[in-house]
C-alpha positions as CSV (number, residue, x, y, z in Angstrom):
1,M,-12.7,-23.4,7.2
2,K,-10.9,-25.3,9.9
3,N,-12.4,-25.5,12.8
4,L,-11.4,-22.9,16.3
5,D,-9.7,-24.3,19.2
6,L,-11.2,-22.2,21.7
7,T,-7.9,-22.9,23.8
8,E,-5.9,-21.5,21.8
9,V,-8.3,-17.9,22.0
10,T,-8.5,-18.2,25.5
11,A,-4.7,-17.9,25.5
12,F,-4.2,-15.3,23.5
13,V,-7.4,-13.7,25.0
14,N,-5.5,-14.2,28.5
15,E,-2.3,-12.7,27.3
16,A,-3.9,-9.8,25.5
17,I,-6.0,-9.0,27.8
18,V,-2.8,-8.5,31.1
19,D,-1.9,-6.2,28.1
20,F,-5.1,-4.0,28.0
21,H,-5.1,-3.5,31.8
22,S,-1.2,-2.3,31.5
23,Q,-2.5,0.3,29.5
24,R,-5.3,1.2,31.2
25,I,-3.0,2.3,34.1
26,K,-0.3,3.7,31.4
27,S,-2.7,6.4,30.5
28,L,-3.3,7.0,34.0
29,E,0.3,7.4,34.7
30,R,0.6,9.4,31.6
31,M,-1.6,12.0,32.7
32,S,-1.4,15.6,33.6
33,L,-3.7,17.7,35.0
34,D,-3.0,20.3,32.7
35,R,-4.5,17.5,29.8
36,L,-7.7,16.6,32.4
37,L,-8.3,20.5,32.4
38,R,-8.7,19.9,28.5
39,K,-12.4,18.6,29.1
40,N,-15.8,21.2,28.8
41,P,-15.7,22.9,31.8
42,Y,-19.3,24.5,30.8
43,L,-20.3,20.9,31.6
44,F,-18.9,20.4,34.6
45,R,-20.3,24.0,36.2
46,A,-23.5,22.7,34.8
47,K,-23.2,19.6,37.2
48,N,-22.7,21.6,40.1
49,L,-19.6,20.0,41.3
50,T,-19.0,22.1,44.2
51,T,-15.6,20.2,45.7
52,A,-12.1,20.0,43.5
53,G,-12.3,16.3,44.8
54,E,-15.4,15.5,43.1
55,L,-14.2,18.1,39.7
56,I,-10.8,16.2,39.2
57,S,-12.5,12.4,40.0
58,S,-15.6,13.0,37.3
59,L,-13.3,14.5,34.8
60,L,-10.9,11.7,34.9
61,D,-13.9,9.0,34.3
62,A,-14.4,11.4,31.2
63,F,-11.4,11.4,30.3
64,L,-10.8,7.2,30.8
65,S,-14.0,6.6,29.1
66,S,-13.2,7.4,26.0
67,S,-9.5,5.9,26.6
68,E,-11.3,2.4,27.6
69,E,-13.3,2.2,25.0
70,K,-10.4,3.0,22.6
71,L,-8.3,0.3,24.4
72,S,-11.0,-2.4,24.1
73,G,-11.8,-0.9,20.2
74,D,-8.0,-2.1,19.2
75,F,-8.3,-5.6,21.4
76,L,-11.4,-6.8,19.7
77,E,-9.9,-6.3,16.5
78,D,-6.6,-8.3,17.2
79,L,-8.7,-11.3,18.4
80,A,-10.3,-11.0,15.0
81,I,-7.7,-11.2,13.0
82,F,-6.0,-13.4,15.1
83,V,-9.6,-16.2,14.8
84,A,-9.1,-15.8,11.1
85,G,-5.9,-16.8,10.9
86,K,-6.7,-19.4,13.3
87,T,-9.5,-20.7,10.6
88,C,-9.2,-19.9,7.8
89,D,-5.3,-18.5,6.8
90,G,-6.5,-14.9,7.1
91,H,-3.3,-12.2,7.1
92,K,-2.7,-9.0,7.3
93,S,-3.5,-7.0,4.1
94,A,-0.9,-4.8,2.3
95,S,-4.3,-2.3,1.5
96,Q,-3.6,1.0,3.3
97,G,-7.3,1.0,5.4
98,V,-7.6,-3.0,5.3
99,D,-6.9,-4.9,7.9
100,F,-7.5,-8.5,6.8
101,E,-7.8,-10.7,3.9
102,F,-9.0,-14.2,3.7
103,F,-10.4,-16.8,0.9
104,H,-13.3,-19.0,1.4
105,D,-15.2,-20.3,-0.9
106,A,-14.0,-19.3,-4.4
107,I,-14.4,-15.5,-2.7
108,H,-11.5,-13.2,-1.6
109,Y,-12.7,-11.7,1.3
110,V,-11.0,-8.2,1.7
111,V,-12.0,-6.5,5.5
112,S,-11.9,-3.8,7.5
113,V,-12.5,-4.4,11.4
114,K,-14.2,-1.5,13.5
115,S,-14.8,-2.7,17.2
116,G,-18.4,-1.3,17.2
117,T,-21.4,0.7,14.7
118,N,-20.8,3.9,16.0
119,W,-17.5,4.8,14.3
120,G,-15.7,7.9,12.5
121,N,-16.8,10.3,10.4
122,S,-18.8,11.0,7.2
123,S,-15.1,11.7,5.9
124,Q,-13.9,8.7,8.1
125,H,-16.0,6.7,6.3
126,D,-15.9,8.2,2.9
127,K,-12.1,7.1,3.3
128,L,-13.3,3.4,4.4
129,E,-15.1,3.5,0.6
130,Q,-12.3,4.5,-1.2
131,D,-9.7,2.0,1.1
132,L,-12.1,-0.7,0.0
133,R,-12.4,-0.5,-3.3
134,K,-8.4,-0.3,-4.0
135,A,-8.5,-3.0,-2.3
136,V,-10.8,-5.2,-4.5
137,T,-8.9,-3.8,-7.3
138,R,-5.8,-4.2,-6.0
139,V,-6.8,-8.0,-5.9
140,K,-8.6,-8.3,-9.0
141,Q,-5.2,-6.9,-11.1
142,S,-3.3,-9.3,-9.4
143,R,-5.7,-12.8,-9.1
144,H,-7.4,-12.4,-13.2
145,G,-11.1,-12.9,-12.3
146,A,-11.3,-12.9,-8.8
147,N,-14.5,-13.2,-6.8
148,V,-13.6,-9.9,-4.3
149,Q,-16.2,-9.6,-2.0
150,P,-14.8,-6.2,0.6
151,V,-16.3,-6.3,4.0
152,L,-16.7,-3.7,6.8
153,G,-17.0,-6.4,10.2
154,I,-18.0,-4.6,13.6
155,C,-17.5,-6.6,16.3
156,Y,-20.0,-6.3,18.7
157,G,-23.5,-4.5,17.9
158,K,-27.0,-6.0,16.3
159,T,-27.5,-4.0,12.8
160,K,-28.6,-6.3,10.0
161,T,-26.4,-7.8,7.8
162,S,-26.2,-4.8,4.9
163,Y,-24.3,-3.8,1.3
164,V,-23.7,0.0,2.1
165,R,-21.3,2.1,-0.4
166,G,-20.4,-0.7,-2.2
167,Y,-19.3,-3.0,0.8
168,L,-20.7,-5.9,3.6
169,K,-21.3,-4.6,6.6
170,V,-21.6,-7.5,9.1
171,V,-22.1,-6.8,13.1
172,G,-21.8,-8.3,15.6
173,Q,-22.9,-12.6,16.0
174,N,-23.0,-12.4,12.1
175,F,-19.4,-11.2,11.7
176,W,-18.3,-13.3,14.6
177,Y,-19.8,-15.9,12.3
178,L,-18.2,-15.1,9.3
179,I,-14.9,-15.7,10.2
180,S,-14.8,-18.8,12.4
181,H,-18.9,-20.5,11.2
182,N,-19.2,-20.8,14.9
183,P,-22.5,-19.0,16.0
184,A,-21.3,-19.0,19.7
185,L,-18.3,-17.8,19.2
186,Y,-19.1,-14.0,19.8
187,T,-20.6,-15.6,23.1
188,D,-17.3,-17.6,23.9
189,I,-15.0,-15.1,24.2
190,V,-16.4,-13.5,27.2
191,E,-15.6,-15.6,29.7
192,P,-11.2,-15.8,29.0
193,I,-11.6,-11.8,28.7
194,G,-13.0,-11.5,32.3
195,H,-10.3,-13.8,33.4
196,R,-8.4,-12.3,36.3
197,A,-10.6,-9.1,35.7
198,K,-11.0,-8.3,40.0
199,E,-7.2,-8.3,40.4
200,H,-6.3,-5.9,37.8
201,N,-9.3,-4.3,38.3
202,D,-7.8,-3.4,42.0
203,S,-4.7,-2.8,40.8
204,F,-6.1,-0.6,38.4
205,H,-8.3,1.5,41.0
206,S,-4.9,1.6,43.4
207,E,-3.5,4.2,41.0
208,R,-6.4,5.6,40.3
209,S,-6.7,6.6,43.9
210,R,-3.7,7.9,44.0
211,V,-3.9,10.3,40.9
212,V,-7.5,11.8,42.5
213,N,-5.7,12.7,45.1
214,R,-2.5,14.2,43.4
215,F,-4.6,15.8,41.3
216,T,-6.9,17.2,44.1
217,K,-4.2,18.9,45.6
218,E,-2.8,20.6,42.9
219,F,-5.9,21.9,41.7
220,I,-6.8,23.2,44.8
221,D,-3.6,24.9,45.0
222,R,-4.0,26.6,41.4
223,F,-8.1,26.9,41.2
224,C,-9.8,27.6,44.3
225,D,-9.8,31.2,46.8
226,P,-8.0,30.6,50.1
227,S,-11.7,30.2,51.0
228,G,-11.1,26.8,49.0
229,T,-14.0,27.5,46.5
230,I,-13.5,26.2,42.8
231,D,-13.0,29.3,41.2
232,W,-14.7,28.5,38.1
233,V,-13.6,32.3,35.7
234,K,-10.3,30.9,36.8
235,L,-10.5,27.4,35.2
236,V,-12.2,28.8,32.1
237,E,-9.9,31.9,31.7
238,F,-7.1,28.7,31.9
239,N,-9.2,26.0,29.7
240,S,-10.2,28.6,27.4
241,G,-8.8,31.5,27.3
242,N,-6.7,33.1,24.2
243,L,-8.2,36.0,23.2
244,D,-6.3,37.7,19.8
245,L,-9.1,38.9,17.1
246,Q,-8.5,42.6,19.3
């Protein structure tokens, strides 16, 4: 296992985090009111939101939360692959469902990376198990007698290391240690992730404010009555009206 140069990690993170914030803004630019209104209208009615601005802001926050979770997950997965490439010559895997592979202490690791522990449904877990099993078979066929270890590596969380469904599940600090042998790496990456965060967030919030104002005006025109009250029946009809069983 090679020593990891943290200046290289910082450089990678600084570049990748710019793309993360750029994608956040692009998600706003691609948004439309119709798409936003796909969210659960009953939930927001139960929260007693009475102004168009409050409703649009809440809908947008709900959408952005899921969008940003995915962007953050993609970023962490890319960072893990970068680290493995530097420390143990990790390389992209040819196997479906496997992110990278590396060889260390006579063990060939095949690794699928997830950002957090709450990922996927039961069918997706089944698929991962199958993909890792196929990857192990492929490596053993090409390298007879190879000791192959399938791994589910999870970037954050405190779940203990365990064997699940035939693969090793390694979470949080343990995962970053597995691919770097640096027990502090999981905290070392925090500082560069915050590089120019205020500047990026200021740009994001400026764009968010414009989107809220634009959608609020459109929403009032389409879903408020002449007195300015939200017409919840009309909103629910737009969201869910599709009767075809009669």
